MOPAC internal coordinates of N, CA, C and O (Angstrom, degrees):
PM7 1SCF
backbone

  N    0.0000 0     0.00 0     0.00 0    0    0    0
  C    1.4688 1     0.00 0     0.00 0    1    0    0
  C    1.5105 1   108.56 1     0.00 0    2    1    0
  O    1.2310 1   120.82 1   -45.94 1    3    2    1
  N    1.3274 1   116.03 1   134.06 1    3    2    1
  C    1.4467 1   121.37 1  -178.74 1    5    3    2
  C    1.5243 1   110.85 1  -105.08 1    6    5    3
  O    1.2310 1   120.61 1   -39.93 1    7    6    5
  N    1.3378 1   116.44 1   140.07 1    7    6    5
  C    1.4650 1   120.13 1   178.93 1    9    7    6
  C    1.5230 1   109.11 1   -89.23 1   10    9    7
  O    1.2310 1   120.85 1   -49.51 1   11   10    9
  N    1.3120 1   115.97 1   130.49 1   11   10    9
  C    1.4685 1   121.93 1   177.86 1   13   11   10
  C    1.5197 1   106.81 1   -85.76 1   14   13   11
  O    1.2310 1   120.46 1   -44.43 1   15   14   13
  N    1.3216 1   116.73 1   135.57 1   15   14   13
  C    1.4553 1   122.12 1  -173.29 1   17   15   14
  C    1.5049 1   114.49 1   -76.19 1   18   17   15
  O    1.2310 1   120.67 1   163.92 1   19   18   17
  N    1.3220 1   116.32 1   -16.08 1   19   18   17
  C    1.4590 1   118.28 1  -178.82 1   21   19   18
  C    1.5255 1   110.05 1  -133.55 1   22   21   19
  O    1.2310 1   121.05 1   -27.03 1   23   22   21
  N    1.2976 1   115.60 1   152.97 1   23   22   21
  C    1.4520 1   121.86 1   179.77 1   25   23   22
  C    1.5214 1   108.64 1   -92.15 1   26   25   23
  O    1.2310 1   120.02 1   -48.90 1   27   26   25
  N    1.3323 1   117.58 1   131.10 1   27   26   25
  C    1.4586 1   121.45 1  -178.48 1   29   27   26
  C    1.5385 1   108.50 1  -124.41 1   30   29   27
  O    1.2310 1   121.50 1   -33.62 1   31   30   29
  N    1.3249 1   114.74 1   146.38 1   31   30   29
  C    1.4252 1   123.16 1   170.61 1   33   31   30
  C    1.5235 1   107.13 1  -110.52 1   34   33   31
  O    1.2310 1   119.42 1   -41.02 1   35   34   33
  N    1.2875 1   118.70 1   138.98 1   35   34   33
  C    1.4828 1   119.18 1   176.23 1   37   35   34
  C    1.5095 1   110.05 1  -128.19 1   38   37   35
  O    1.2310 1   121.76 1   -29.81 1   39   38   37
  N    1.3089 1   114.24 1   150.19 1   39   38   37
  C    1.4513 1   120.04 1   176.83 1   41   39   38
  C    1.5113 1   108.96 1  -134.41 1   42   41   39
  O    1.2310 1   120.92 1   -27.40 1   43   42   41
  N    1.2972 1   115.84 1   152.60 1   43   42   41
  C    1.4451 1   120.25 1   179.58 1   45   43   42
  C    1.5466 1   108.26 1  -128.02 1   46   45   43
  O    1.2310 1   121.84 1   -24.74 1   47   46   45
  N    1.3092 1   114.08 1   155.26 1   47   46   45
  C    1.4804 1   121.72 1   177.88 1   49   47   46
  C    1.5230 1   107.22 1  -124.52 1   50   49   47
  O    1.2310 1   120.72 1   -48.66 1   51   50   49
  N    1.2909 1   116.23 1   131.34 1   51   50   49
  C    1.4538 1   121.02 1   178.12 1   53   51   50
  C    1.5144 1   109.18 1  -104.58 1   54   53   51
  O    1.2310 1   120.82 1   -54.04 1   55   54   53
  N    1.2926 1   116.03 1   125.96 1   55   54   53
  C    1.4747 1   121.13 1   177.59 1   57   55   54
  C    1.5100 1   108.98 1  -148.14 1   58   57   55
  O    1.2310 1   120.33 1   -16.75 1   59   58   57
  N    1.2766 1   116.97 1   163.25 1   59   58   57
  C    1.4703 1   121.33 1   179.17 1   61   59   58
  C    1.4881 1   109.73 1   -68.04 1   62   61   59
  O    1.2310 1   121.61 1   -40.52 1   63   62   61
  N    1.3245 1   114.53 1   139.48 1   63   62   61
  C    1.4398 1   121.84 1   178.14 1   65   63   62
  C    1.5196 1   109.20 1  -150.45 1   66   65   63
  O    1.2310 1   120.62 1   -35.54 1   67   66   65
  N    1.2992 1   116.43 1   144.46 1   67   66   65
  C    1.4496 1   119.42 1   175.79 1   69   67   66
  C    1.5191 1   113.18 1   -80.72 1   70   69   67
  O    1.2310 1   120.06 1   163.37 1   71   70   69
  N    1.3056 1   117.49 1   -16.63 1   71   70   69
  C    1.4433 1   122.49 1   178.91 1   73   71   70
  C    1.5211 1   110.83 1  -106.57 1   74   73   71
  O    1.2310 1   119.32 1   -64.76 1   75   74   73
  N    1.3240 1   118.90 1   115.24 1   75   74   73
  C    1.4572 1   121.95 1  -177.44 1   77   75   74
  C    1.5210 1   112.58 1   -67.89 1   78   77   75
  O    1.2310 1   119.85 1   166.80 1   79   78   77
  N    1.3245 1   117.90 1   -13.20 1   79   78   77
  C    1.4523 1   121.89 1  -179.04 1   81   79   78
  C    1.5379 1   112.40 1   -89.85 1   82   81   79
  O    1.2310 1   119.59 1   173.90 1   83   82   81
  N    1.3147 1   118.39 1    -6.10 1   83   82   81
  C    1.4770 1   122.02 1  -179.92 1   85   83   82
  C    1.5127 1   109.88 1   -92.46 1   86   85   83
  O    1.2310 1   120.10 1   -49.05 1   87   86   85
  N    1.3002 1   117.41 1   130.95 1   87   86   85
  C    1.4439 1   123.44 1   173.35 1   89   87   86
  C    1.5111 1   107.28 1  -160.89 1   90   89   87
  O    1.2310 1   119.93 1   -15.70 1   91   90   89
  N    1.3333 1   117.74 1   164.30 1   91   90   89
  C    1.4311 1   123.20 1  -179.07 1   93   91   90
  C    1.5313 1   108.66 1  -122.54 1   94   93   91
  O    1.2310 1   121.37 1   -53.91 1   95   94   93
  N    1.3300 1   114.98 1   126.09 1   95   94   93
  C    1.4845 1   120.91 1   170.97 1   97   95   94
  C    1.5212 1   105.13 1  -121.90 1   98   97   95
  O    1.2310 1   120.56 1   -54.26 1   99   98   97
  N    1.2899 1   116.53 1   125.74 1   99   98   97
  C    1.4551 1   122.60 1   179.65 1  101   99   98
  C    1.5054 1   108.68 1  -110.23 1  102  101   99
  O    1.2310 1   120.62 1   -58.59 1  103  102  101
  N    1.3223 1   116.42 1   121.41 1  103  102  101
  C    1.4717 1   122.18 1   178.79 1  105  103  102
  C    1.5204 1   110.10 1   -99.53 1  106  105  103
  O    1.2310 1   121.40 1   -47.72 1  107  106  105
  N    1.3348 1   114.92 1   132.28 1  107  106  105
  C    1.4564 1   119.97 1  -177.55 1  109  107  106
  C    1.4959 1   109.79 1  -126.09 1  110  109  107
  O    1.2310 1   121.57 1   -32.25 1  111  110  109
  N    1.3255 1   114.59 1   147.75 1  111  110  109
  C    1.4568 1   121.10 1   178.49 1  113  111  110
  C    1.5203 1   108.47 1  -102.39 1  114  113  111
  O    1.2310 1   119.67 1   -67.24 1  115  114  113
  N    1.3423 1   118.23 1   112.76 1  115  114  113
  C    1.4501 1   119.58 1  -178.64 1  117  115  114
  C    1.5298 1   111.44 1   -73.47 1  118  117  115
  O    1.2310 1   121.20 1   -55.46 1  119  118  117
  N    1.2967 1   115.31 1   124.54 1  119  118  117
  C    1.4589 1   119.81 1   178.08 1  121  119  118
  C    1.5309 1   108.38 1  -115.29 1  122  121  119
  O    1.2310 1   121.20 1   -49.66 1  123  122  121
  N    1.2929 1   115.31 1   130.34 1  123  122  121
  C    1.4700 1   119.66 1  -176.21 1  125  123  122
  C    1.5336 1   110.29 1   -60.88 1  126  125  123
  O    1.2310 1   121.12 1   -45.97 1  127  126  125
  N    1.3147 1   115.46 1   134.03 1  127  126  125
  C    1.4694 1   121.46 1   176.46 1  129  127  126
  C    1.5045 1   116.21 1    79.09 1  130  129  127
  O    1.2310 1   120.17 1   177.59 1  131  130  129
  N    1.3538 1   117.29 1    -2.41 1  131  130  129
  C    1.4610 1   120.36 1   179.74 1  133  131  130
  C    1.5184 1   110.10 1  -133.94 1  134  133  131
  O    1.2310 1   120.69 1    -8.32 1  135  134  133
  N    1.3109 1   116.28 1   171.68 1  135  134  133
  C    1.4535 1   121.00 1   173.18 1  137  135  134
  C    1.5156 1   109.36 1   -69.00 1  138  137  135
  O    1.2310 1   119.98 1   -24.50 1  139  138  137
  N    1.2956 1   117.65 1   155.50 1  139  138  137
  C    1.4638 1   122.44 1   177.73 1  141  139  138
  C    1.5299 1   108.56 1   -70.35 1  142  141  139
  O    1.2310 1   121.59 1   -38.52 1  143  142  141
  N    1.3203 1   114.56 1   141.48 1  143  142  141
  C    1.4405 1   118.05 1   176.43 1  145  143  142
  C    1.5414 1   109.80 1  -106.75 1  146  145  143
  O    1.2310 1   120.63 1   -43.09 1  147  146  145
  N    1.3287 1   116.41 1   136.91 1  147  146  145
  C    1.4546 1   122.46 1  -179.00 1  149  147  146
  C    1.5112 1   109.01 1   -71.12 1  150  149  147
  O    1.2310 1   120.29 1   -52.40 1  151  150  149
  N    1.3321 1   117.06 1   127.60 1  151  150  149
  C    1.4671 1   119.62 1   176.55 1  153  151  150
  C    1.5220 1   113.39 1  -108.61 1  154  153  151
  O    1.2310 1   120.38 1   159.17 1  155  154  153
  N    1.3452 1   116.88 1   -20.83 1  155  154  153
  C    1.4677 1   119.81 1   179.51 1  157  155  154
  C    1.5330 1   110.21 1  -161.51 1  158  157  155
  O    1.2310 1   120.70 1   -39.51 1  159  158  157
  N    1.3069 1   116.27 1   140.49 1  159  158  157
  C    1.4487 1   123.78 1   173.50 1  161  159  158
  C    1.5225 1   106.40 1  -123.79 1  162  161  159
  O    1.2310 1   120.58 1   -54.90 1  163  162  161
  N    1.3314 1   116.49 1   125.10 1  163  162  161
  C    1.4796 1   121.09 1   175.60 1  165  163  162
  C    1.5184 1   108.18 1  -109.78 1  166  165  163
  O    1.2310 1   120.90 1   -37.47 1  167  166  165
  N    1.3256 1   115.89 1   142.53 1  167  166  165
  C    1.4636 1   120.94 1  -175.56 1  169  167  166
  C    1.5219 1   114.31 1  -116.50 1  170  169  167
  O    1.2310 1   121.19 1   176.82 1  171  170  169
  N    1.3145 1   115.33 1    -3.18 1  171  170  169
  C    1.4602 1   119.14 1   177.21 1  173  171  170
  C    1.5323 1   110.36 1  -156.93 1  174  173  171
  O    1.2310 1   120.74 1    -7.23 1  175  174  173
  N    1.2921 1   116.19 1   172.77 1  175  174  173
  C    1.4775 1   120.63 1  -174.51 1  177  175  174
  C    1.5354 1   110.74 1   -64.20 1  178  177  175
  O    1.2310 1   119.79 1   141.35 1  179  178  177
  N    1.2999 1   118.00 1   -38.65 1  179  178  177
  C    1.4874 1   120.53 1  -179.24 1  181  179  178
  C    1.5432 1   110.61 1   -63.07 1  182  181  179
  O    1.2310 1   119.95 1   135.19 1  183  182  181
  N    1.3106 1   117.70 1   -44.81 1  183  182  181
  C    1.4699 1   120.83 1   177.22 1  185  183  182
  C    1.5381 1   112.10 1   -62.44 1  186  185  183
  O    1.2310 1   121.28 1   140.45 1  187  186  185
  N    1.3246 1   115.15 1   -39.55 1  187  186  185
  C    1.4508 1   118.90 1  -179.97 1  189  187  186
  C    1.5221 1   110.45 1   -64.55 1  190  189  187
  O    1.2310 1   119.62 1   133.26 1  191  190  189
  N    1.3309 1   118.34 1   -46.74 1  191  190  189
  C    1.4566 1   121.29 1   179.75 1  193  191  190
  C    1.5441 1   111.83 1   -62.22 1  194  193  191
  O    1.2310 1   121.65 1   139.33 1  195  194  193
  N    1.3340 1   114.44 1   -40.67 1  195  194  193
  C    1.4863 1   118.38 1   179.27 1  197  195  194
  C    1.5248 1   109.89 1   -63.54 1  198  197  195
  O    1.2310 1   119.08 1   137.59 1  199  198  197
  N    1.3102 1   119.37 1   -42.41 1  199  198  197
  C    1.4531 1   121.65 1   178.64 1  201  199  198
  C    1.5094 1   111.89 1   -63.99 1  202  201  199
  O    1.2310 1   119.49 1   137.08 1  203  202  201
  N    1.3279 1   118.58 1   -42.92 1  203  202  201
  C    1.4350 1   122.61 1   178.11 1  205  203  202
  C    1.5117 1   112.03 1   -63.65 1  206  205  203
  O    1.2310 1   120.26 1   142.34 1  207  206  205
  N    1.3389 1   117.12 1   -37.66 1  207  206  205
  C    1.4693 1   121.43 1   174.82 1  209  207  206
  C    1.5313 1   110.66 1   -62.54 1  210  209  207
  O    1.2310 1   120.71 1   137.30 1  211  210  209
  N    1.3276 1   116.25 1   -42.70 1  211  210  209
  C    1.4775 1   120.60 1   178.05 1  213  211  210
  C    1.5148 1   111.15 1   -60.95 1  214  213  211
  O    1.2310 1   119.88 1   141.30 1  215  214  213
  N    1.3375 1   117.84 1   -38.70 1  215  214  213
  C    1.4590 1   120.42 1   177.98 1  217  215  214
  C    1.5272 1   111.81 1   -63.04 1  218  217  215
  O    1.2310 1   121.25 1   138.89 1  219  218  217
  N    1.3308 1   115.21 1   -41.11 1  219  218  217
  C    1.4720 1   119.66 1  -179.13 1  221  219  218
  C    1.5244 1   110.80 1   -65.07 1  222  221  219
  O    1.2310 1   120.23 1   144.54 1  223  222  221
  N    1.3243 1   117.17 1   -35.46 1  223  222  221
  C    1.4661 1   121.45 1  -176.67 1  225  223  222
  C    1.5279 1   111.58 1   -74.39 1  226  225  223
  O    1.2310 1   119.43 1   154.09 1  227  226  225
  N    1.3257 1   118.70 1   -25.91 1  227  226  225
  C    1.4740 1   119.27 1  -176.97 1  229  227  226
  C    1.4719 1   113.19 1   -87.48 1  230  229  227
  O    1.2310 1   120.10 1   180.00 1  231  230  229

């Protein structure tokens, strides 16, 4: 098990789509005392996997 160096919050939105492979995952970095800032938005499975791989490498 690998420890991630930063804490992330993610949110998803469900909406109708003709393509079952399309979805949105928005990753946010929680900052104390302020609103969360978006650091990454993925729109499909390939982008999501690539982002998760990048997190593991850092």
